[in-house]
KOLLUMTOR-18031 format. One record per residue (C-alpha): residue in one letter; y, z, x; residue number from 1. Coordinates in nm, 3 decimals, padded with zeros to 5 digits. Layout:
BEGIN
REC:r:py:pz:px:k
REC:a:Y:Z:X:NUM
...
//
This chain:
BEGIN
REC:r:py:pz:px:k
REC:m:01.723:03.554:01.098:1
REC:k:01.611:03.191:01.039:2
REC:q:01.951:03.067:01.069:3
REC:v:02.008:03.254:01.408:4
REC:s:01.700:03.089:01.543:5
REC:s:01.771:02.750:01.423:6
REC:r:02.158:02.753:01.611:7
REC:k:01.972:02.891:01.936:8
REC:i:01.732:02.588:01.898:9
REC:l:02.013:02.334:01.837:10
REC:i:02.224:02.488:02.122:11
REC:i:01.905:02.446:02.374:12
REC:f:01.884:02.100:02.257:13
REC:l:02.247:02.009:02.321:14
REC:s:02.260:02.190:02.654:15
REC:v:01.930:02.016:02.770:16
REC:f:02.074:01.651:02.659:17
REC:v:02.447:01.744:02.840:18
REC:v:02.243:01.816:03.168:19
REC:l:02.037:01.510:03.168:20
REC:l:02.347:01.297:03.091:21
REC:l:02.516:01.472:03.381:22
REC:t:02.225:01.385:03.639:23
REC:p:02.185:01.017:03.621:24
REC:a:02.055:00.986:03.996:25
REC:l:01.758:01.182:03.880:26
REC:f:01.643:00.938:03.617:27
REC:a:01.799:00.637:03.593:28
REC:q:01.638:00.335:03.698:29
REC:e:01.780:00.039:03.801:30
REC:g:01.667:-00.376:03.678:31
REC:g:01.564:-00.476:03.363:32
REC:f:01.268:-00.368:03.174:33
REC:e:01.020:-00.523:03.393:34
REC:n:01.084:-00.302:03.662:35
REC:r:01.057:00.063:03.487:36
REC:e:00.771:00.269:03.601:37
REC:y:00.828:00.560:03.367:38
REC:d:01.050:00.631:03.013:39
REC:i:01.170:01.010:02.975:40
REC:g:01.370:01.028:02.649:41
REC:i:01.478:01.237:02.398:42
REC:c:01.618:01.176:02.059:43
REC:g:01.664:01.381:01.707:44
REC:g:01.680:01.258:01.360:45
REC:i:01.518:01.317:00.997:46
REC:w:01.169:01.382:00.905:47
REC:f:01.207:01.245:00.520:48
REC:p:01.056:01.402:00.225:49
REC:g:00.678:01.387:00.121:50
REC:t:00.426:01.597:00.013:51
REC:i:00.180:01.837:00.155:52
REC:d:-00.157:01.948:00.013:53
REC:i:-00.248:02.312:00.071:54
REC:e:-00.567:02.328:-00.047:55
REC:d:-00.604:02.169:-00.391:56
REC:v:-00.203:02.260:-00.457:57
REC:e:00.056:01.994:-00.379:58
REC:v:00.384:02.111:-00.256:59
REC:d:00.707:01.906:-00.190:60
REC:k:00.841:01.883:00.150:61
REC:e:01.237:01.835:00.190:62
REC:n:01.438:01.645:00.440:63
REC:g:01.395:01.832:00.773:64
REC:f:01.538:01.804:01.103:65
REC:l:01.294:01.606:01.363:66
REC:l:01.331:01.651:01.773:67
REC:r:01.104:01.427:01.984:68
REC:a:01.054:01.407:02.322:69
REC:i:00.893:01.148:02.517:70
REC:g:00.739:01.091:02.824:71
REC:d:00.548:00.709:02.927:72
REC:m:00.416:00.590:03.255:73
REC:y:00.369:00.182:03.265:74
REC:i:00.046:00.063:03.370:75
REC:s:00.162:-00.242:03.333:76
REC:p:00.478:-00.433:03.229:77
REC:k:00.368:-00.448:02.909:78
REC:f:00.157:-00.134:02.802:79
REC:a:00.221:00.252:02.913:80
REC:v:00.049:00.586:02.843:81
REC:g:00.215:00.894:02.806:82
REC:g:00.284:01.236:02.636:83
REC:y:00.513:01.366:02.381:84
REC:f:00.664:01.670:02.216:85
REC:n:00.777:01.691:01.828:86
REC:y:00.969:02.005:01.677:87
REC:s:01.077:02.007:01.315:88
REC:m:01.255:02.226:01.079:89
REC:f:01.224:02.185:00.701:90
REC:s:01.152:02.362:00.380:91
REC:v:00.860:02.347:00.097:92
REC:s:00.899:02.395:-00.235:93
REC:k:00.680:02.449:-00.561:94
REC:y:00.825:02.478:-00.887:95
REC:d:01.122:02.687:-00.846:96
REC:y:01.021:02.847:-00.529:97
REC:e:01.124:02.763:-00.169:98
REC:a:00.999:02.884:00.201:99
REC:d:01.140:02.771:00.525:100
REC:a:00.881:02.596:00.778:101
REC:n:00.863:02.467:01.126:102
REC:f:00.612:02.289:01.338:103
REC:y:00.578:02.190:01.698:104
REC:e:00.321:01.928:01.829:105
REC:l:00.205:01.827:02.175:106
REC:g:00.001:01.514:02.232:107
REC:f:-00.055:01.192:02.406:108
REC:a:00.051:00.833:02.325:109
REC:f:-00.039:00.462:02.398:110
REC:k:00.232:00.226:02.371:111
REC:p:00.234:-00.155:02.410:112
REC:r:00.590:-00.324:02.473:113
REC:l:00.721:-00.617:02.353:114
REC:i:01.018:-00.767:02.578:115
REC:l:01.250:-00.945:02.286:116
REC:s:01.532:-01.021:02.534:117
REC:p:01.663:-00.920:02.875:118
REC:e:01.844:-00.633:02.694:119
REC:m:01.602:-00.526:02.406:120
REC:a:01.232:-00.464:02.375:121
REC:l:01.004:-00.331:02.110:122
REC:k:00.748:-00.024:02.183:123
REC:p:00.488:00.054:01.873:124
REC:g:00.293:00.364:01.940:125
REC:l:-00.014:00.557:01.832:126
REC:n:00.044:00.900:01.889:127
REC:i:-00.218:01.174:01.855:128
REC:g:-00.182:01.569:01.927:129
REC:y:-00.219:01.931:01.830:130
REC:r:-00.002:02.047:01.570:131
REC:k:00.085:02.414:01.492:132
REC:s:00.288:02.482:01.180:133
REC:t:00.425:02.801:01.017:134
REC:r:00.608:02.893:00.722:135
REC:d:00.709:03.157:00.484:136
REC:r:00.522:03.257:00.222:137
REC:l:00.591:03.083:-00.128:138
REC:d:00.656:03.356:-00.399:139
REC:v:00.399:03.214:-00.628:140
REC:e:00.136:03.271:-00.360:141
REC:p:-00.077:03.610:-00.340:142
REC:s:00.064:03.843:-00.063:143
REC:g:-00.162:03.847:00.257:144
REC:v:-00.238:03.445:00.237:145
REC:e:-00.247:03.309:00.590:146
REC:t:00.047:03.066:00.614:147
REC:d:00.020:02.948:00.991:148
REC:a:-00.204:02.639:01.032:149
REC:d:-00.348:02.427:01.289:150
REC:g:-00.371:02.054:01.247:151
REC:l:-00.466:01.722:01.402:152
REC:g:-00.134:01.520:01.445:153
REC:i:-00.177:01.124:01.409:154
REC:n:00.149:00.940:01.406:155
REC:l:00.277:00.604:01.442:156
REC:s:00.596:00.548:01.636:157
REC:i:00.827:00.205:01.674:158
REC:e:01.086:00.240:01.925:159
REC:l:01.378:-00.026:01.936:160
REC:q:01.502:-00.019:02.293:161
REC:y:01.848:-00.144:02.428:162
REC:l:01.894:-00.134:02.790:163
REC:l:02.251:-00.007:02.900:164
REC:d:02.452:-00.024:03.239:165
REC:g:02.285:00.200:03.462:166
REC:g:01.921:00.203:03.378:167
REC:y:01.976:00.400:03.048:168
REC:i:01.819:00.293:02.703:169
REC:f:01.938:00.354:02.388:170
REC:f:01.674:00.362:02.140:171
REC:v:01.617:00.398:01.772:172
REC:d:01.261:00.555:01.685:173
REC:g:01.088:00.490:01.346:174
REC:g:00.743:00.569:01.224:175
REC:f:00.538:00.818:01.031:176
REC:l:00.394:01.159:01.093:177
REC:s:00.051:01.233:00.930:178
REC:q:-00.214:01.517:00.934:179
REC:p:-00.544:01.425:00.809:180
REC:a:-00.704:01.750:00.915:181
REC:g:-00.610:02.101:00.954:182
REC:g:-00.534:02.449:00.804:183
REC:n:-00.626:02.789:00.830:184
REC:d:-00.915:03.051:00.708:185
REC:d:-00.752:03.038:00.369:186
REC:a:-00.677:02.701:00.287:187
REC:d:-00.692:02.312:00.422:188
REC:v:-00.353:02.207:00.489:189
REC:t:-00.300:01.802:00.509:190
REC:w:-00.064:01.543:00.432:191
REC:a:-00.054:01.147:00.411:192
REC:p:00.212:00.987:00.641:193
REC:i:00.554:01.075:00.581:194
REC:l:00.833:00.857:00.761:195
REC:y:01.092:00.984:00.998:196
REC:l:01.392:00.789:01.197:197
REC:c:01.559:00.944:01.467:198
REC:a:01.790:00.803:01.756:199
REC:g:01.856:00.907:02.114:200
REC:i:01.868:00.793:02.493:201
REC:v:01.578:00.708:02.767:202
REC:f:01.620:00.799:03.115:203
//
């Protein structure tokens, strides 16, 4: 069942990506970086391994798929505010026990922009959002334990943008995702910064 849902999510992601590529008139902005009023982008990549704290127990997080969508509005040529959506599928393990997990996250971002050349710009960002995570129960846990959790996402993103013909931007986005506060009625669920890397297109 998990594999079917993951396949459906991937198909939806690819379908949206193709539709966006086929409708350049709706999104493409002419001119250089200074003339852009907004960035609407999507990227996919890897959320790297790390450690998640569930109450007083540390569990290992494996490599996971990460999907990010961004929407930024420039209030000046060198500063943007906007929103973002993150989704990740991954697995966690403790001893020989493993469970599937995922989360979605919605939030807002503050992003200065450094224009390095007419074709290249750097956009660091502070991202703050609400995160909802779900996971299967680890066999080592007692039955009936709550596994869904809410959390505060505080993330750093650094986008390296390369301006393409037609107003599109190819970008590589690296940074980290952290959860300094969160959990459920049974346990606190937190983690220190865990790195990610993805690549995509901005319209």
